N, C-alpha and C positions, 0 to 999 in steps of 0.2 A: 660330959653331955649327959644331963638326965633324960632319959630317952622316957618316962615315964610322964612327963611335961611336955613332952613332943608336939603331942597330938594339937594340945591346949596352941602352942605356941605358931604352929601352922595356922589352925584355925583363924588366929588373932591377926596373923599377916600375911593370908594367902589375899585377901581382897586387896591389898595394895601391889603385891606381885603379880596380881592377875591384871590390874590396871596396865603395870610395865608391860605384862605381855602382849595387851592389846596393841600398845604401841610397836613392841616387835614384831607383830602380824603387821599392822599398818604398814612398818619400814618393808617388811619382806613383799606385802603385796603390791606396793610400790615399785621397788627395785626389781623383782621378778622381771613383770612384762616389760619393762621397763630394756633391762639387759637382752631379754630376749628379742625384743624389736631392732636392738640395738647388733646385737649378735647376728640377724638374719641380714639386715643390711650390710654389714661388715664382710659376710659369706657370698654378696652376690659377684664383687668383683675378682676374687678367687674361683669362682666356679666358672666364669665367662672370659677368662683368660685375659683380662686387662690390664696392661703392664704396668702401666703407672700407679693405678688405683689399688693393681694388687699389693705393690712394694710397699706403698704407704700402709696398707692393712697389716703387712708383715711387721713392719718398725713399729705399728699401734700395740700389735698382739706381742711382739718381744717385751718392748718397754713395760706395758701392763702386767706379763706373767713374770719379770724379775724384777718388780719392784715390790715393798710391802704396800697392802692395803691400807693400814694405819698412816703410811707416809702419804698416800693419795690423797686419805680425807684429810689431812693436817695441810696439805698443799692448798685443796678447796675452800677448807672452812676459815683458814688463816691468809690464804693469798688474795683470794675474790674481792675482798675488801679495799684491799690497795689498788685495786683497778677500777672503783666505785660501783663492783657487784654487791648487793648486800642480800645474801640470801639465808634463811636461818637454817639453824641444825640440823634439822630434819631433811631440808631440801639438798644441804649440802651431802648429808649420809648417805642419801638415798641414792643419790648421785655419782659418789664413788663409790659404794657398793655396786651400781649397774654397771659402770664404764670397766671395771674391775672384772665381773666375770659374764660380759659380753667378750670380751678376748675370749676366754676358755670357750663360752660358747658356740661361737665362730668357728673354732678350730673344732669342735665337736661334731659339727654340722657340715662343715667342708668333710672331713673323713668319712663323715657316714654318707654325702654324697659319691664322694671318691670312691665308696667302697662297691658303689653298684658297678655291676662289672661293664665293660664298653661292648659285648655285646650285644646288650638289653640296649642300648643306642641304634647298634646295627640294625638288631632286629625290627626297630620302631620305621628305621630311614627306609628298610627293606618293602613295608608295607604303605609306604605313602606319608607317612605321619610327619608333620613340621616339628621344628626341633622344641618350641615352647610345649607343644602336644605332648611330646615326648618324654618331657622334663615333670609337665605336670600331671600325667595318667601313668609311667611305668617309672619313672626314677625316685621322683617325690615321695609316693608311698612306702618304697622299699627303701629308702633313707629315712623315713619317720621312724620305720620298724628299728632298724640298727640304731639311730640314736636314742630312743626312747629312754632306757637305762642309763647310759650316762649323761644325759642332760636331768634327767632325775637325780641323780646323786650329785650335780654340778648346782642344782638347785637348792639341795638338802646343805651344801656347803654355803650357798649364798645366805639361808636362814642362818646359819651358826653364825657365820661372820659381822652377821648386822649386830652382834655384839659390841661389836666396834666402835658402834653410833654413841655408846656412851662415854669415850673419850673426847668427845665433843658437845657433851652436855645435853644430849636426847636421854631423859628421863624414862628409858625402856626397861627391859626385865633385869640386863644387869645391873643397871646406874640403880633402879628399885632397890634391890639387894644390897648395895652399898650403903644407900641411905637407912635403910635399916638398921646395919650391922651400928651404926653411927650411933643410932639411939639405943639399941639395944646390948651393943656388945656380942650378940649370939653369932659370930662370923660363920661357924660350921655348920648350925641348923641353918641360916640363911641360904646359905650355897649349896647345901643339900636340896633344899625347896628349889633353888632357880635350876640346877642341873635338872633335876625329875623336872621341871616345867619346859626347860629344852628337850630333854630328852622326848617328852610327851609329842610335843611340836614338833620335831623333823621322824618322828617315828608317823604321825598322822601323814607328813608328806611324803615319806617315803613308799606309805600305805598308797597312799592315793596320786624371799624373794625380798680538838682545839687547836690554834694557828702553829703552833709549836709541832704538833702532832700532825699538822699535817704537811706541813714542810719535812718532818721526817720520812713521811709515807712518801712524798715525792722522792726524795733523794733516796730512797729505798729502790722505788720504782726503775730509776734511770741509772743507779751506780751498782757495778758488778763486782765491785770491789770488796765490800762487805761479806762475799762470799769468798774472795781470796784471803782476806784479813783473819775469816775466822775458819779457812781450811785444817791448819793444823791442830784445832781443838776438835773440829770433827772429824778428822783422821783419827786421833786417840780413842774418839767413841767406837769408830769403825774396829779398832784393833778388839776394843771389847767386843765388840759383836760378832768377829771373826771368833776371841776365844769362847763365848758362849756356845758358838753356833758347833765349832769344833766339838766341843764336851758332848752337846746334847746331840749330833748326830752319831759320834762314836758309841756313845754308851748306848743310845737309842737303839741303832744297828747292831751292837752286838746282844740287848736285850731280845727285841725282835726276834733275832736269828735262831738263839737259842730258844724261846717260847712256841714259836713256831716251827724249828725242827722236832723238840719234845711231842709237842701235841699231834704230829701228824702221826706218830706212831704209838701215840698214848691211849690210854682206854677212855671208854666214855665220859667218863668222871671228868680226867684232864682236858679234855674235849671241850665239853659243857663248860669249865671255868676259863680257858682262853677265852669260847667263843664270847662268853660274858664278857669278859676284859675288853675285848677288840668291842664287842657292843656297845658298852659304855661308852669308852675314850672315842669311839669315831662318831657317837651319836652325839656330843658334848662339845662346844666352842672352846678350843684352846686355851680364850681368854678367861672362861669360865674356868677350867681347869689350872690355871694360874692362881685366881682368887682362891680356889679351893686347897693349893697347897700353902699359899702363903697366909692365909688363914688357919689352917688345919691344924697346922706344928704346932704355933703358941696355945692354942686350943686346948693341947695334950700336954702344955709345960715343953715343948722343944722349942728353943730359941734360934730360928736361921736368920740369916743374913736373906735379902729378898733374892741375890743372885743365886744363893742354893735352893732357895722353896722353887725358884722358877727353873733351873737346872732339873730337878726331882721332878716336877710337874710335867715337862715338855719331854723328859726321857722316857716315862710313860706313855704319853701322848703319842710321842713318834714311834717307840717300840710297838704298840697297838697297830699303826700301818705296816710296821714293817714284817710282823707277825705275819698278816694277811698276806703282803706279797710271798713270804716265804713259803708259808702253807700253800699259796697256788702255783708258786714254780713247783715245788714238790710233787704236788698233784698234777702237773703237767708232764711230769715224765713219762715217758711210754711204758704201760703194764710189760709189755713185752720183754724190756730191759730188766724188770724186775723177775720175771718168770724164769728167764734166760741166768740169770744169776742165781738164782734159786737151783736152779736145775744143776750148778757147776758146785753146790754144796758151801754156797758162802752162808756165813750166819747173818744175822740180821743186824749186827752193827758193823760188820766188814762189809756188807752190800750197801746199805747206808753211806759207809766212809768213801767206798769206791767206784759205786754207782751211781747213785741218785744223788749226793749231793754234789756232786761235781757238775752234772746236767743241770741243776737247783739252781747252782751258783750262777752261771751263765745267765739261766732265763730270767733271774732275780736282779740282775745287777741295775740296768733301766730302771725299773719302778723306783729301786732302792735310790739312786740318783735323782730320781724328780720327785720322793718324799723328803730328801736330804734338800733340794731346792725350796721346799714348802716351809721345813723346819728353820732354813737361815730367815727367810723372810719372816717367819715368825715370833723370830726373836727379838724384834720389833715393839710388838705386844709387851714385852718385860717391863717398858717407859712406864704401864701405865701401873704397875704396883711399886715403882720406886727402884726400879733398876738402872743404873746411868748406865747407858749405852750409845749408838749413833742418834737413834730417833729424841731420846732423851738429849741429847747435846744438843741436837738442832733445835728443841722448843727453846732451852736456856736460851741459845743465840738470839732466837726471834724475839723472844721475851725482851732482849736488851736493846736489839738491833730495828724492829717491826719489819725487815726484811724478808718477810715470809717466802714469797717467790723465789728470791734468789736462794735462801737458803737449803728450803725443802725441795727445789729441783737439781742442787745440789748434791744433796741425802739421797736422791733418787738415781744420778748419775753412779754415786758411790755402791748404793745397793746393785744396780745394775752391773757396773764392774767386776761384784763380788758373785752376783748370780748368772750371767751369762755363759761364761766359761762352763759353768756345771751343766747347764740346758743344752750348750753344744755337745758336751761330751754324753750326753743322756742320750741326744737324737743320733748319735754317731753310734752310740749303743745299740739303740732300736734298728738302725739299719744295718749294723752289723750281725747283729742275731737275728734278724728276718732272714739274712740270707745264709748264714752259717750252719742254723738248726737244722 
């Protein structure tokens, strides 16, 4: 890449990328309040203690949390026309993003309300306040403060996830970058600009969402046999997904553990470099990171398969999140433990190995399992850059059979069966460590 011409290149193509960014902002601006409103509605039954609605909400949350957003988006975009609902790609994209993140937001809101102590309710009742008045005047203001930071983080994730609408034809920032690449061939320069624009956007938010065909469609709606017939093919894709996820999770965890451990005891320069690494990879959508990896290596004459490019990109992406989890776990080790180790004359390396790391490892297990869950679902994005796995296999089957509902529902079930045990394990570790620590 000729950096001397990068300024001219940026000036030439920034207006087109800016138009794509406006679409991204519009999608996020529609999806964010919709997700928040749905999240509030989902929270009400859980807080009120209504059994049946609460069970339905929990089922909804688990399904949304344990299936990839891209597959949910495909299900809406390709499946709704089969039942006579013809919505545009923007509507389907906004709805998919909103429904996915509403599940996460409802859990954040519920946990914030639950974090307000029971004594607050008792004090309100003691002075004669009604239940709704206690909730509105005492509980809600405190819960709002507690959930402000995690809700802001979730909204930033929502903005990054809007990059997935490019997979169904929405000319957002990501797809605008791909269009420019097809014309100019300057893949590296384009995605540098795309990544920078996403980084600016997330930083601002963080500082401040025919008759034969008809017959085929009718048959696809009525019959589940098409899913059973293609299940072996989908399971082959699931095996590839598991292999891809295994490599990414193991390598990303090792990378994050090493970087997080070294940075905790390193000098200011090393900590600054690690902070910059975490900031950049956490502020850019994983799909853009995949595109950068997929197009950057050929730009430097390195020919890699789609799988290799995706794995390398995702390893660095997952590694950034694990780094932060490890650093936080090390920082959470009580200073008294370290002082006691020093008083016994332990050397720095011995103290780290014998005292700090065993405790930090226990504290970081649950966050790393949640990160692994995220990484498994994000492997579905690899299909966008041409890597054949479960989501790619599902699209191939849908193109042959037009049975979008059956196939994508089946794919969601497969992803759920993969992810749900890990989700249960993460929840168990959180409960276990919260009592044992």
